Short mmCIF file of the C-alpha atoms (twelve columns), coordinates in Angstrom:
data_MODEL
# 
_entry.id   MODEL 
# 
loop_
_atom_site.group_PDB 
_atom_site.id 
_atom_site.type_symbol 
_atom_site.label_atom_id 
_atom_site.label_alt_id 
_atom_site.label_comp_id 
_atom_site.label_asym_id 
_atom_site.label_seq_id 
_atom_site.Cartn_x 
_atom_site.Cartn_y 
_atom_site.Cartn_z 
_atom_site.pdbx_PDB_model_num 
ATOM 1   C CA . MET A 1   0.042   0.066   0.128   1 
ATOM 2   C CA . LYS A 2   1.831   3.497   -1.536  1 
ATOM 3   C CA . THR A 3   1.062   6.622   0.345   1 
ATOM 4   C CA . PHE A 4   0.380   9.818   -1.782  1 
ATOM 5   C CA . VAL A 5   0.588   13.781  -1.061  1 
ATOM 6   C CA . LEU A 6   -2.491  14.504  -2.879  1 
ATOM 7   C CA . LEU A 7   -2.217  18.322  -1.928  1 
ATOM 8   C CA . ASP A 8   0.162   20.187  0.052   1 
ATOM 9   C CA . GLU A 9   0.337   24.191  0.549   1 
ATOM 10  C CA . THR A 10  2.889   25.494  -1.902  1 
ATOM 11  C CA . LEU A 11  1.955   27.052  -4.876  1 
ATOM 12  C CA . ASN A 12  0.948   25.194  -7.756  1 
ATOM 13  C CA . GLU A 13  1.537   25.816  -11.743 1 
ATOM 14  C CA . TYR A 14  -1.875  28.200  -12.203 1 
ATOM 15  C CA . GLY A 15  -0.343  30.406  -9.525  1 
ATOM 16  C CA . PHE A 16  -2.575  29.879  -6.401  1 
ATOM 17  C CA . TRP A 17  -2.600  27.608  -3.349  1 
ATOM 18  C CA . ILE A 18  -5.382  26.019  -1.528  1 
ATOM 19  C CA . PRO A 19  -5.277  26.440  2.277   1 
ATOM 20  C CA . LEU A 20  -5.621  22.806  3.857   1 
ATOM 21  C CA . ALA A 21  -7.672  24.052  7.065   1 
ATOM 22  C CA . GLY A 22  -10.392 25.192  4.714   1 
ATOM 23  C CA . LEU A 23  -10.662 22.137  2.928   1 
ATOM 24  C CA . ASP A 24  -13.131 19.926  3.422   1 
ATOM 25  C CA . VAL A 25  -12.809 16.334  3.256   1 
ATOM 26  C CA . GLU A 26  -16.220 14.937  5.313   1 
ATOM 27  C CA . GLN A 27  -17.560 13.998  2.773   1 
ATOM 28  C CA . PHE A 28  -14.911 12.857  0.595   1 
ATOM 29  C CA . LYS A 29  -14.201 10.196  3.711   1 
ATOM 30  C CA . LYS A 30  -17.673 9.064   3.027   1 
ATOM 31  C CA . ASN A 31  -17.303 7.694   -0.077  1 
ATOM 32  C CA . PRO A 32  -13.495 8.368   -0.735  1 
ATOM 33  C CA . ILE A 33  -13.175 7.657   -4.899  1 
ATOM 34  C CA . MET A 34  -9.516  6.981   -6.797  1 
ATOM 35  C CA . LEU A 35  -10.173 7.516   -10.510 1 
ATOM 36  C CA . TRP A 36  -7.996  7.553   -13.150 1 
ATOM 37  C CA . MET A 37  -7.138  10.906  -14.767 1 
ATOM 38  C CA . HIS A 38  -9.924  12.196  -13.489 1 
ATOM 39  C CA . ASN A 39  -12.408 10.055  -15.677 1 
ATOM 40  C CA . ARG A 40  -15.490 9.279   -14.703 1 
ATOM 41  C CA . ALA A 41  -18.147 6.475   -15.660 1 
ATOM 42  C CA . TRP A 42  -21.333 8.929   -16.705 1 
ATOM 43  C CA . ARG A 43  -19.434 10.670  -19.605 1 
ATOM 44  C CA . GLY A 44  -20.256 8.200   -21.848 1 
ATOM 45  C CA . THR A 45  -17.310 7.808   -23.948 1 
ATOM 46  C CA . GLU A 46  -15.427 4.743   -25.508 1 
ATOM 47  C CA . ASP A 47  -12.614 5.802   -23.284 1 
ATOM 48  C CA . GLU A 48  -14.630 5.573   -19.743 1 
ATOM 49  C CA . VAL A 49  -13.042 4.250   -17.014 1 
ATOM 50  C CA . LEU A 50  -14.812 3.001   -13.762 1 
ATOM 51  C CA . PRO A 51  -13.162 3.836   -10.701 1 
ATOM 52  C CA . ILE A 52  -10.139 1.785   -9.671  1 
ATOM 53  C CA . GLY A 53  -9.779  1.983   -6.226  1 
ATOM 54  C CA . ARG A 54  -10.185 4.150   -3.104  1 
ATOM 55  C CA . TRP A 55  -8.072  6.494   -0.748  1 
ATOM 56  C CA . ASP A 56  -8.000  4.864   2.980   1 
ATOM 57  C CA . ASN A 57  -6.596  6.820   5.950   1 
ATOM 58  C CA . VAL A 58  -7.023  10.260  4.872   1 
ATOM 59  C CA . ARG A 59  -5.282  12.549  6.924   1 
ATOM 60  C CA . VAL A 60  -3.618  16.020  7.273   1 
ATOM 61  C CA . GLU A 61  -0.038  15.784  8.361   1 
ATOM 62  C CA . GLY A 62  2.880   18.389  8.076   1 
ATOM 63  C CA . GLY A 63  1.156   20.798  5.798   1 
ATOM 64  C CA . LYS A 64  -0.116  17.992  3.641   1 
ATOM 65  C CA . LEU A 65  -3.134  16.053  2.780   1 
ATOM 66  C CA . LEU A 66  -1.880  12.158  2.390   1 
ATOM 67  C CA . ALA A 67  -3.741  9.054   1.993   1 
ATOM 68  C CA . ASP A 68  -3.037  5.388   1.522   1 
ATOM 69  C CA . ALA A 69  -3.667  3.789   -2.562  1 
ATOM 70  C CA . VAL A 70  -6.287  0.544   -2.122  1 
ATOM 71  C CA . PHE A 71  -6.478  -0.968  -5.619  1 
ATOM 72  C CA . ASP A 72  -9.488  -2.664  -7.022  1 
ATOM 73  C CA . ASP A 73  -7.526  -6.027  -7.767  1 
ATOM 74  C CA . ASN A 74  -10.648 -8.113  -9.569  1 
ATOM 75  C CA . ASP A 75  -10.883 -4.862  -12.198 1 
ATOM 76  C CA . GLU A 76  -7.888  -5.679  -14.564 1 
ATOM 77  C CA . PHE A 77  -7.323  -1.965  -15.713 1 
ATOM 78  C CA . ALA A 78  -7.059  -0.960  -11.847 1 
ATOM 79  C CA . SER A 79  -4.573  -3.739  -11.300 1 
ATOM 80  C CA . LYS A 80  -2.663  -2.662  -13.912 1 
ATOM 81  C CA . ILE A 81  -2.618  0.756   -12.762 1 
ATOM 82  C CA . GLY A 82  -1.833  -0.630  -8.986  1 
ATOM 83  C CA . ASP A 83  0.797   -2.961  -10.449 1 
ATOM 84  C CA . LYS A 84  2.439   0.549   -12.352 1 
ATOM 85  C CA . VAL A 85  2.005   2.470   -8.591  1 
ATOM 86  C CA . GLU A 86  3.420   -0.564  -6.774  1 
ATOM 87  C CA . ASN A 87  6.882   -0.454  -9.189  1 
ATOM 88  C CA . GLY A 88  7.433   2.876   -9.220  1 
ATOM 89  C CA . PHE A 89  5.887   3.906   -12.522 1 
ATOM 90  C CA . LEU A 90  3.593   6.041   -11.463 1 
ATOM 91  C CA . LYS A 91  3.912   8.297   -8.546  1 
ATOM 92  C CA . MET A 92  1.562   11.155  -9.003  1 
ATOM 93  C CA . ALA A 93  -1.755  12.239  -7.594  1 
ATOM 94  C CA . SER A 94  -4.517  14.864  -7.994  1 
ATOM 95  C CA . VAL A 95  -7.142  16.101  -6.009  1 
ATOM 96  C CA . GLY A 96  -10.862 17.415  -7.821  1 
ATOM 97  C CA . VAL A 97  -12.007 20.040  -5.986  1 
ATOM 98  C CA . ARG A 98  -15.174 22.310  -5.793  1 
ATOM 99  C CA . ILE A 99  -14.465 26.045  -4.873  1 
ATOM 100 C CA . MET A 100 -16.453 27.447  -2.626  1 
ATOM 101 C CA . VAL A 101 -14.682 31.073  -1.239  1 
ATOM 102 C CA . LEU A 102 -12.184 32.741  -2.543  1 
ATOM 103 C CA . SER A 103 -10.590 35.643  -1.456  1 
ATOM 104 C CA . SER A 104 -7.893  37.971  -2.452  1 
ATOM 105 C CA . ASP A 105 -7.493  39.708  0.995   1 
ATOM 106 C CA . PRO A 106 -3.523  40.126  1.340   1 
ATOM 107 C CA . LYS A 107 -3.221  38.127  4.514   1 
ATOM 108 C CA . ASP A 108 -4.597  35.184  2.431   1 
ATOM 109 C CA . LEU A 109 -1.881  35.682  -0.022  1 
ATOM 110 C CA . LYS A 110 1.577   34.255  -0.742  1 
ATOM 111 C CA . PRO A 111 4.661   35.662  -2.650  1 
ATOM 112 C CA . GLY A 112 4.356   35.183  -6.412  1 
ATOM 113 C CA . GLN A 113 0.553   34.689  -6.773  1 
ATOM 114 C CA . THR A 114 -1.031  35.788  -9.523  1 
ATOM 115 C CA . ARG A 115 -4.556  34.428  -8.740  1 
ATOM 116 C CA . GLU A 116 -7.048  34.531  -5.700  1 
ATOM 117 C CA . THR A 117 -7.227  31.930  -2.637  1 
ATOM 118 C CA . PRO A 118 -9.661  29.105  -2.669  1 
ATOM 119 C CA . ILE A 119 -9.630  29.548  1.244   1 
ATOM 120 C CA . LYS A 120 -12.664 27.155  0.911   1 
ATOM 121 C CA . CYS A 121 -13.038 24.042  -0.601  1 
ATOM 122 C CA . LYS A 122 -15.080 20.773  -0.877  1 
ATOM 123 C CA . LEU A 123 -12.702 17.606  -1.939  1 
ATOM 124 C CA . LYS A 124 -14.375 15.580  -4.288  1 
ATOM 125 C CA . GLU A 125 -12.191 13.016  -5.590  1 
ATOM 126 C CA . ALA A 126 -8.871  11.971  -6.301  1 
ATOM 127 C CA . SER A 127 -6.597  10.427  -9.157  1 
ATOM 128 C CA . ILE A 128 -4.001  8.563   -10.415 1 
ATOM 129 C CA . VAL A 129 -2.224  10.972  -12.649 1 
ATOM 130 C CA . ASP A 130 0.740   10.263  -14.805 1 
ATOM 131 C CA . ILE A 131 2.117   14.233  -15.247 1 
ATOM 132 C CA . GLY A 132 1.209   16.204  -12.028 1 
ATOM 133 C CA . GLY A 133 0.684   20.156  -12.038 1 
ATOM 134 C CA . LEU A 134 2.551   20.956  -8.776  1 
ATOM 135 C CA . ASP A 135 6.457   20.987  -7.684  1 
ATOM 136 C CA . ASN A 136 5.626   18.188  -5.726  1 
ATOM 137 C CA . ALA A 137 3.954   16.588  -8.427  1 
ATOM 138 C CA . LEU A 138 0.920   16.650  -7.686  1 
ATOM 139 C CA . SER A 139 -2.317  18.230  -9.955  1 
ATOM 140 C CA . LEU A 140 -5.571  20.127  -9.723  1 
ATOM 141 C CA . ALA A 141 -8.800  19.099  -10.830 1 
ATOM 142 C CA . PHE A 142 -12.139 21.693  -10.576 1 
ATOM 143 C CA . TYR A 143 -15.160 20.874  -10.225 1 
ATOM 144 C CA . ASP A 144 -18.526 22.940  -10.884 1 
ATOM 145 C CA . ALA A 145 -21.727 23.079  -8.952  1 
ATOM 146 C CA . ASP A 146 -23.156 20.300  -10.752 1 
ATOM 147 C CA . ASP A 147 -19.765 18.640  -9.811  1 
ATOM 148 C CA . LYS A 148 -18.864 17.918  -13.841 1 
ATOM 149 C CA . LEU A 149 -15.437 18.340  -14.463 1 
ATOM 150 C CA . ILE A 150 -14.098 21.873  -15.706 1 
ATOM 151 C CA . GLU A 151 -12.127 21.789  -18.710 1 
ATOM 152 C CA . LEU A 152 -8.906  23.488  -18.437 1 
ATOM 153 C CA . SER A 153 -6.304  24.676  -21.448 1 
ATOM 154 C CA . ASP A 154 -2.667  24.235  -20.300 1 
ATOM 155 C CA . SER A 155 -2.898  27.983  -20.082 1 
ATOM 156 C CA . GLY A 156 -5.606  27.701  -17.251 1 
ATOM 157 C CA . GLU A 157 -8.542  29.217  -19.108 1 
ATOM 158 C CA . ASN A 158 -11.905 28.869  -18.143 1 
ATOM 159 C CA . LEU A 159 -10.317 28.205  -14.415 1 
ATOM 160 C CA . PRO A 160 -12.872 29.185  -11.994 1 
ATOM 161 C CA . ILE A 161 -10.220 31.520  -10.075 1 
ATOM 162 C CA . LYS A 162 -9.782  35.035  -11.034 1 
ATOM 163 C CA . LEU A 163 -6.173  36.503  -11.283 1 
ATOM 164 C CA . LEU A 164 -5.630  39.031  -9.086  1 
ATOM 165 C CA . SER A 165 -5.643  42.642  -9.907  1 
ATOM 166 C CA . GLU A 166 -2.700  44.393  -10.250 1 
ATOM 167 C CA . ASN A 167 -2.908  46.282  -7.112  1 
ATOM 168 C CA . ASN A 168 -2.978  42.009  -5.423  1 
ATOM 169 C CA . GLN A 169 -0.042  41.559  -7.076  1 
ATOM 170 C CA . GLN A 170 1.694   44.173  -6.071  1 
ATOM 171 C CA . THR A 171 0.369   43.148  -2.838  1 
ATOM 172 C CA . THR A 172 2.179   40.187  -2.926  1 
ATOM 173 C CA . GLU A 173 5.526   41.496  -4.719  1 
ATOM 174 C CA . MET A 174 5.473   43.959  -1.415  1 
ATOM 175 C CA . ILE A 175 5.060   40.664  0.796   1 
ATOM 176 C CA . GLU A 176 8.358   39.655  -0.430  1 
ATOM 177 C CA . LEU A 177 10.067  42.854  -0.616  1 
ATOM 178 C CA . LYS A 178 9.377   43.075  2.961   1 
ATOM 179 C CA . LYS A 179 10.316  39.854  3.878   1 
ATOM 180 C CA . THR A 180 13.969  41.058  1.830   1 
ATOM 181 C CA . VAL A 181 14.221  44.320  3.437   1 
ATOM 182 C CA . GLY A 182 13.804  42.646  6.841   1 
ATOM 183 C CA . LEU A 183 16.517  39.975  6.251   1 
ATOM 184 C CA . LEU A 184 18.537  43.213  5.229   1 
ATOM 185 C CA . LYS A 185 18.132  45.012  8.422   1 
ATOM 186 C CA . LEU A 186 16.170  48.153  6.976   1 
ATOM 187 C CA . THR A 187 13.180  49.695  7.073   1 
ATOM 188 C CA . ASP A 188 10.318  49.978  5.242   1 
ATOM 189 C CA . LYS A 189 11.450  53.421  3.384   1 
ATOM 190 C CA . ALA A 190 15.131  52.010  2.187   1 
ATOM 191 C CA . THR A 191 15.576  53.120  -1.464  1 
ATOM 192 C CA . ASP A 192 16.306  50.810  -4.396  1 
ATOM 193 C CA . GLU A 193 19.984  51.968  -3.655  1 
ATOM 194 C CA . GLU A 194 20.375  51.192  -0.733  1 
ATOM 195 C CA . ILE A 195 18.663  47.821  -0.240  1 
ATOM 196 C CA . ALA A 196 21.572  47.593  -3.514  1 
ATOM 197 C CA . ALA A 197 24.139  48.770  -1.387  1 
ATOM 198 C CA . GLU A 198 23.347  46.227  1.378   1 
ATOM 199 C CA . VAL A 199 22.911  43.521  -0.987  1 
ATOM 200 C CA . SER A 200 26.760  44.162  -2.657  1 
ATOM 201 C CA . LYS A 201 28.197  44.383  1.146   1 
ATOM 202 C CA . LEU A 202 26.799  40.960  1.783   1 
ATOM 203 C CA . GLN A 203 27.531  39.339  -1.190  1 
ATOM 204 C CA . ASP A 204 31.597  41.500  -0.043  1 
ATOM 205 C CA . SER A 205 30.948  39.058  3.115   1 
ATOM 206 C CA . GLU A 206 30.687  36.164  1.451   1 
ATOM 207 C CA . THR A 207 32.887  36.080  -0.747  1 
ATOM 208 C CA . THR A 208 35.309  36.808  2.575   1 
ATOM 209 C CA . LEU A 209 33.599  34.607  4.534   1 
ATOM 210 C CA . LYS A 210 34.554  31.804  2.066   1 
ATOM 211 C CA . SER A 211 38.487  32.745  2.312   1 
ATOM 212 C CA . GLU A 212 38.674  32.252  5.405   1 
ATOM 213 C CA . ASN A 213 36.595  29.798  6.395   1 
ATOM 214 C CA . ALA A 214 39.173  27.991  3.068   1 
ATOM 215 C CA . LYS A 215 41.737  29.301  4.863   1 
ATOM 216 C CA . LEU A 216 40.633  27.509  8.221   1 
ATOM 217 C CA . SER A 217 40.279  24.261  6.167   1 
ATOM 218 C CA . GLU A 218 43.899  24.089  5.600   1 
ATOM 219 C CA . LYS A 219 44.982  24.881  9.183   1 
ATOM 220 C CA . ILE A 220 43.149  22.414  10.436  1 
ATOM 221 C CA . GLN A 221 44.019  19.550  7.897   1 
ATOM 222 C CA . ALA A 222 47.687  20.700  8.379   1 
ATOM 223 C CA . LEU A 223 47.186  20.397  12.260  1 
ATOM 224 C CA . GLU A 224 44.723  16.868  11.854  1 
ATOM 225 C CA . ASP A 225 48.046  15.700  9.743   1 
ATOM 226 C CA . LYS A 226 50.731  16.670  12.102  1 
ATOM 227 C CA . GLN A 227 48.614  14.489  15.064  1 
ATOM 228 C CA . LYS A 228 48.386  12.278  12.758  1 
ATOM 229 C CA . ASN A 229 51.967  11.795  11.720  1 
ATOM 230 C CA . GLU A 230 52.957  12.170  15.768  1 
ATOM 231 C CA . ASN A 231 50.357  9.126   16.700  1 
ATOM 232 C CA . LYS A 232 51.678  7.233   14.206  1 
ATOM 233 C CA . ALA A 233 55.266  7.127   15.585  1 
ATOM 234 C CA . GLU A 234 54.398  7.373   18.405  1 
ATOM 235 C CA . ALA A 235 52.399  3.829   17.782  1 
ATOM 236 C CA . ILE A 236 55.524  3.030   16.501  1 
ATOM 237 C CA . ALA A 237 57.579  3.690   19.256  1 
ATOM 238 C CA . LEU A 238 55.348  1.838   21.643  1 
ATOM 239 C CA . VAL A 239 54.955  -1.654  20.097  1 
ATOM 240 C CA . ASP A 240 58.445  -1.895  18.867  1 
ATOM 241 C CA . ALA A 241 59.136  -1.593  23.501  1 
ATOM 242 C CA . ALA A 242 55.916  -4.085  23.585  1 
ATOM 243 C CA . VAL A 243 58.002  -6.645  21.432  1 
ATOM 244 C CA . LYS A 244 61.045  -5.487  22.928  1 
ATOM 245 C CA . ASP A 245 60.021  -6.345  26.997  1 
ATOM 246 C CA . GLY A 246 57.970  -9.428  25.621  1 
ATOM 247 C CA . ARG A 247 54.705  -7.998  26.307  1 
ATOM 248 C CA . ILE A 248 53.457  -8.861  22.348  1 
ATOM 249 C CA . ASP A 249 55.039  -11.320 20.220  1 
ATOM 250 C CA . ALA A 250 56.506  -9.865  16.849  1 
ATOM 251 C CA . SER A 251 53.991  -11.445 14.966  1 
ATOM 252 C CA . GLY A 252 51.094  -9.302  16.458  1 
ATOM 253 C CA . LYS A 253 52.930  -5.957  15.705  1 
ATOM 254 C CA . ASP A 254 50.663  -5.290  12.759  1 
ATOM 255 C CA . SER A 255 47.584  -5.906  14.583  1 
ATOM 256 C CA . PHE A 256 48.387  -3.783  16.732  1 
ATOM 257 C CA . LEU A 257 49.520  -0.541  14.594  1 
ATOM 258 C CA . LYS A 258 46.416  -1.399  12.976  1 
ATOM 259 C CA . LEU A 259 44.339  -1.246  16.314  1 
ATOM 260 C CA . PHE A 260 46.635  2.802   16.892  1 
ATOM 261 C CA . GLU A 261 45.198  3.561   13.605  1 
ATOM 262 C CA . ASN A 262 41.507  2.944   14.122  1 
ATOM 263 C CA . ASP A 263 41.869  4.401   17.671  1 
ATOM 264 C CA . HIS A 264 44.638  5.374   19.471  1 
ATOM 265 C CA . ALA A 265 43.734  6.415   22.766  1 
ATOM 266 C CA . SER A 266 42.503  2.801   23.324  1 
ATOM 267 C CA . ALA A 267 45.124  1.018   21.792  1 
ATOM 268 C CA . LYS A 268 47.459  3.002   24.124  1 
ATOM 269 C CA . VAL A 269 45.290  2.150   27.041  1 
ATOM 270 C CA . THR A 270 45.319  -1.844  26.146  1 
ATOM 271 C CA . LEU A 271 48.633  -1.911  25.350  1 
ATOM 272 C CA . ALA A 272 50.413  -0.405  28.714  1 
ATOM 273 C CA . SER A 273 47.586  -2.652  30.469  1 
ATOM 274 C CA . ILE A 274 49.449  -5.769  29.172  1 
ATOM 275 C CA . PRO A 275 51.999  -6.700  32.311  1 
ATOM 276 C CA . ALA A 276 56.001  -7.518  30.686  1 
ATOM 277 C CA . ARG A 277 57.483  -10.930 30.666  1 
ATOM 278 C CA . LYS A 278 59.391  -11.499 33.126  1 
ATOM 279 C CA . SER A 279 62.845  -14.093 32.764  1 
ATOM 280 C CA . ALA A 280 62.982  -17.266 34.279  1 
ATOM 281 C CA . LYS A 281 65.089  -16.335 37.449  1 
ATOM 282 C CA . GLU A 282 62.860  -12.948 37.817  1 
ATOM 283 C CA . ASP A 283 60.630  -15.092 38.340  1 
ATOM 284 C CA . LEU A 284 62.090  -17.422 40.544  1 
ATOM 285 C CA . LYS A 285 63.103  -14.374 42.509  1 
ATOM 286 C CA . ASP A 286 59.442  -13.564 42.894  1 
ATOM 287 C CA . ASN A 287 59.031  -17.458 44.515  1 
ATOM 288 C CA . LYS A 288 61.270  -16.869 47.196  1 
ATOM 289 C CA . GLY A 289 64.796  -17.119 45.264  1 
ATOM 290 C CA . GLU A 290 67.174  -19.801 44.987  1 
ATOM 291 C CA . SER A 291 65.368  -22.217 47.932  1 
ATOM 292 C CA . ASP A 292 62.278  -22.448 44.656  1 
ATOM 293 C CA . ALA A 293 65.693  -23.419 42.813  1 
ATOM 294 C CA . GLU A 294 65.848  -26.383 44.882  1 
ATOM 295 C CA . LYS A 295 62.690  -27.605 45.179  1 
ATOM 296 C CA . LEU A 296 62.170  -27.386 41.471  1 
ATOM 297 C CA . SER A 297 65.254  -30.393 41.448  1 
ATOM 298 C CA . LYS A 298 63.771  -32.320 44.058  1 
ATOM 299 C CA . LEU A 299 60.067  -32.651 41.697  1 
ATOM 300 C CA . SER A 300 60.102  -35.331 38.910  1 
ATOM 301 C CA . TRP A 301 60.283  -34.354 35.109  1 
ATOM 302 C CA . GLU A 302 56.613  -35.698 34.471  1 
ATOM 303 C CA . GLU A 303 55.680  -32.839 37.412  1 
ATOM 304 C CA . LEU A 304 57.871  -30.061 35.872  1 
ATOM 305 C CA . ASP A 305 56.333  -30.288 32.549  1 
ATOM 306 C CA . LYS A 306 52.786  -30.655 34.419  1 
ATOM 307 C CA . GLN A 307 53.354  -27.388 36.015  1 
ATOM 308 C CA . GLY A 308 55.058  -25.556 32.634  1 
ATOM 309 C CA . LYS A 309 58.115  -25.560 34.705  1 
ATOM 310 C CA . LEU A 310 60.793  -27.197 32.710  1 
ATOM 311 C CA . GLU A 311 62.118  -23.858 31.817  1 
ATOM 312 C CA . LEU A 312 62.702  -22.573 35.469  1 
ATOM 313 C CA . LEU A 313 64.865  -25.212 36.580  1 
ATOM 314 C CA . LYS A 314 67.187  -25.348 33.098  1 
ATOM 315 C CA . SER A 315 67.767  -21.626 34.096  1 
ATOM 316 C CA . ALA A 316 68.251  -21.805 37.267  1 
ATOM 317 C CA . ASN A 317 70.015  -25.379 37.233  1 
ATOM 318 C CA . LEU A 318 70.926  -26.694 34.026  1 
ATOM 319 C CA . GLU A 319 72.760  -29.939 35.635  1 
ATOM 320 C CA . ALA A 320 69.753  -30.671 37.382  1 
ATOM 321 C CA . PHE A 321 67.827  -30.228 34.223  1 
ATOM 322 C CA . LYS A 322 70.627  -32.800 32.026  1 
ATOM 323 C CA . GLU A 323 70.009  -35.159 34.561  1 
ATOM 324 C CA . LYS A 324 66.595  -35.445 34.503  1 
ATOM 325 C CA . PHE A 325 65.984  -35.306 30.875  1 
ATOM 326 C CA . LYS A 326 68.779  -37.967 30.947  1 
ATOM 327 C CA . ASN A 327 66.443  -39.804 33.274  1 
ATOM 328 C CA . LYS A 328 64.043  -39.479 31.604  1 
ATOM 329 C CA . PHE A 329 64.989  -39.901 27.768  1 
ATOM 330 C CA . GLY A 330 67.947  -42.176 28.235  1 
ATOM 331 C CA . LYS A 331 70.311  -39.610 26.411  1 
ATOM 332 C CA . ASP A 332 72.161  -36.639 27.145  1 
ATOM 333 C CA . TYR A 333 70.920  -33.142 26.672  1 
ATOM 334 C CA . GLN A 334 72.941  -31.501 23.690  1 
# 
């Protein structure tokens, strides 16, 4: 089920907009009919098309009228349209409205508007269409008081919405100009020369800011490159030291350098937490010195091997190690 934007509050191709607050959708919700290209069965022509589906979950969200398209799968033509929608070949919807009340009041006009604003409308139907008429890929169709579709030319001829008078158009232009003047922090009485001078200042400021931004970017990049090189040198020194004091094996050097590359601080903490490997003599000293060498000499080969202390004995008392080796394997230790 695809969700369509049926209508929003942007200016359409005809030069007006429809406030959603004034759009009556209650009757439409009772029979949310979906047509193809606004074609209705009462026309009696060879190409007449029955409704192809309905619209579910009709709602207003974020300044848009939304609805979910449900196609009649029992209708061969409707099913074809539904397939094209699901496959992304048709993405446009168009509403058909009957205009109830128009307004040329400046408060209902937007900058650039050329026609009156229909502040009250009634939604009659919504169609799937191939080409829309709004920036958001939407379109509009209009119905008269007898619910007959009003045929429009590309120029909007027969459009039931009057063009604004010259005064009204000037009003919309003034609204836009006042917004610009307000952004420039000028008074409403500012002359064209003052406005042009302020715009020129902004353009100069933009050029200066772009130049300063480029210089700052270069400085930041230089600092980042320097820090990266310093981190790399430190990582190599720390990893080499760890290999030297036996904290890591030489085969794991590249892995640790990669870890430094990904997260220098974490790698540094991890490496620092690995204790240095002790020599056999240091290990014996930690275990009460020479007396432990004597204890090791009293253990059998199997006991030393099981406890992983053969190397300790070999380092502390080579003669005892040789004797145990010969007893175990029947030959001298080479």
